[in-house]
C-alpha positions in Angstrom: 0.0 0.0 0.0 1.2 3.5 -0.9 -0.5 6.6 0.5 -1.0 9.4 -2.0 -1.2 13.1 -1.0 -1.8 12.4 2.7 -0.7 9.7 5.2 -3.0 7.5 7.2 -2.6 8.2 10.9 -1.0 5.3 12.8 -0.2 3.2 9.7 3.5 2.7 8.8 3.5 2.6 5.0 5.1 4.3 2.0 3.6 7.7 1.2 4.1 10.3 -1.5 3.2 13.7 -0.2 3.2 17.4 -1.1 5.2 20.0 0.7 2.0 21.9 1.7 3.7 24.0 4.4 6.2 25.3 1.9 3.6 25.9 -0.8 1.3 27.9 1.5 4.3 29.8 3.0 5.5 30.9 -0.5 2.0 32.0 -1.5 1.6 34.2 1.6 5.1 35.5 1.2 4.2 36.7 -2.3 1.1 38.5 -0.9 3.3 40.1 1.7 5.9 41.1 -0.8 3.2 42.8 -2.9 2.4 44.9 0.2 -0.4 43.1 1.9 -0.6 43.0 5.7 -4.2 42.0 6.3 -4.4 38.6 4.7 -7.4 36.3 5.4 -7.2 32.5 5.1 -9.9 30.0 4.2 -8.8 26.5 5.2 -10.2 23.1 4.4 -11.5 21.0 7.3 -8.9 21.2 10.0 -9.1 17.5 10.9 -7.4 16.9 7.6 -3.6 17.1 7.8 -3.1 19.0 4.6 -5.4 21.8 6.0 -3.3 22.0 9.1 -0.1 22.1 7.1 -1.4 24.9 4.8 -2.5 26.8 7.9 1.0 26.3 9.4 2.6 27.7 6.2 0.3 30.8 6.4 1.3 31.4 10.0 5.0 30.9 9.4 5.0 33.5 6.5 3.2 36.1 8.7 5.5 35.6 11.6 8.6 35.9 9.3 7.2 39.3 8.3 6.5 40.3 12.0 2.7 40.3 11.2 0.6 39.1 14.1 -1.7 36.1 13.3 -5.3 37.5 13.6 -7.7 34.6 14.5 -10.6 36.6 13.0 -9.0 36.3 9.6 -8.7 32.5 9.7 -11.9 30.7 8.6 -12.5 26.9 8.2 -14.1 25.8 5.0 -14.6 22.4 3.5 -12.6 22.6 0.1 -15.9 23.2 -1.7 -16.7 26.3 -3.8 -19.8 27.1 -1.7 -17.7 27.4 1.5 -15.3 29.9 -0.1 -18.3 31.9 -1.3 -20.2 31.8 2.0 -17.2 32.6 4.3 -16.0 35.5 2.0 -19.5 37.1 2.2 -19.5 36.7 6.0 -16.0 38.3 6.3 -16.6 41.2 3.9 -20.1 42.0 5.2 -18.7 42.3 8.7 -16.4 45.0 7.2 -13.3 43.4 8.7 -10.4 45.2 7.0 -8.6 42.8 4.6 -6.7 43.4 1.3 -6.1 39.7 0.3 -7.7 36.3 0.7 -5.8 33.0 0.4 -8.0 30.0 -0.1 -6.5 26.6 0.5 -7.7 25.2 -2.7 -8.8 26.6 -6.1 -12.5 25.6 -5.7 -12.8 27.7 -2.6 -10.9 30.5 -4.4 -13.6 30.4 -7.2 -16.2 31.0 -4.4 -14.1 33.9 -3.1 -14.1 35.5 -6.6 -17.8 35.1 -7.0 -18.6 36.7 -3.6 -16.2 39.6 -4.4 -18.0 40.2 -7.7 -21.4 40.2 -6.1 -20.2 42.8 -3.6 -18.9 45.0 -6.4 -15.2 44.5 -5.5 -12.6 44.4 -8.2 -9.9 41.8 -8.2 -7.0 42.6 -7.6 -7.6 46.4 -7.3 -9.9 46.0 -4.2 -9.1 42.5 -3.2 -6.3 40.1 -4.1 -7.1 36.4 -4.3 -4.9 33.3 -4.3 -5.6 29.6 -4.3 -3.9 26.2 -4.0 -3.9 23.5 -6.7 -3.4 25.5 -9.9 -6.1 23.6 -11.7 -5.6 23.8 -15.5 -8.5 26.2 -16.1 -7.3 28.8 -13.4 -5.4 30.3 -16.3 -8.7 31.2 -17.9 -10.6 32.7 -15.0 -11.2 36.5 -15.0 -8.7 37.5 -13.7 -6.4 34.5 -14.0 -5.9 33.0 -10.6 -2.6 33.1 -8.7 -2.3 29.6 -7.2 0.1 27.0 -5.8 0.8 24.3 -8.4 0.8 20.7 -7.1 2.4 18.1 -9.5 -0.4 15.6 -9.8 1.3 13.6 -12.5 4.5 13.3 -10.4 2.5 12.3 -7.4 0.8 9.4 -9.3 3.9 8.3 -11.1 6.1 8.3 -8.0 3.5 6.4 -6.0 3.2 3.8 -8.8 7.0 3.3 -8.9 7.1 2.7 -5.1 4.2 0.2 -5.3 5.9 -1.7 -8.2 9.1 -1.9 -6.2 7.1 -3.5 -3.3 5.4 -5.9 -5.7 8.8 -7.0 -7.0 9.8 -7.9 -3.5 12.1 -5.0 -2.7 12.6 -4.6 1.1 13.2 -1.2 2.6 11.9 0.9 5.5 8.7 2.8 4.7 9.5 5.9 2.6 7.8 9.2 2.9 8.6 11.3 -0.2 7.9 15.0 -0.2 7.3 16.6 -3.6 7.9 20.4 -4.1 5.1 22.8 -5.1 5.5 25.9 -7.3 3.7 29.2 -7.0 2.1 30.3 -10.3 1.8 34.1 -10.2 -1.1 35.4 -12.3 -3.4 38.4 -12.4 -5.5 37.9 -9.3 -2.8 39.4 -7.0 -1.7 43.0 -7.1 -0.6 45.6 -4.6 -3.2 46.8 -2.1 -4.9 50.1 -2.9 -7.3 50.1 0.0 -8.8 47.7 2.5 -12.0 45.9 1.6 -13.7 47.4 4.6 -12.9 50.9 3.2 -14.0 49.9 -0.3 -17.3 48.3 1.0 -18.0 51.4 3.1 -17.5 53.6 0.0 -19.9 51.5 -2.0 -22.5 51.6 0.7 -22.2 55.4 1.0 -22.5 55.8 -2.8 -25.7 53.7 -2.6 -27.1 55.8 0.2 -26.4 59.0 -1.7 -28.1 57.6 -4.8 -31.1 56.6 -2.7 -31.4 60.1 -1.1 -31.2 61.7 -4.6 -34.0 59.5 -5.9 -36.2 60.3 -2.9 -35.4 64.0 -3.3 -36.4 63.9 -7.0 -39.7 62.1 -6.2 -40.5 64.9 -3.7 
């Protein structure tokens, strides 16, 4: 048996894993280098090891930059698009100041993009967004999504080679191979111009002014 992508707790077996901590850390470093200090995180379910690893990378990058980890900016999703959408709306409607959101997979990042559009926020001018997976079609989203690439082909091929070695009778201690990730920098990340809370406040004030003008004209 070879575990792929994540190990089974308490089972000593070969495993081919991704360096989730490094991938997440590099993505958040990129956001920080672009000037972001208020970076929200949407994780997967935290009982999953890969979610905890990606959270760890996020925290490490913030601490390296002397940015305090704010628990109000860390939200637990479930790797589905709907959770990215729902949690983003909750965050932004509370007017918590953020300039970037890092979603721990691309599906949740798509939900973040949808929620931002519905709230009339431009990406990346008002809100930078990044994901994890670098699914093939992330190059064609609008804007194209900055994301951490995970080498799916390499994962499968490496696991198959390990399994065939075991089938052929090769004896060795259980191996845990860690494959590197790569950050794909695209158009969904840019320097912060304002916080989302400020942008949302501006939008609401514009709507209120428009409403007052309509009432005045009717009178």
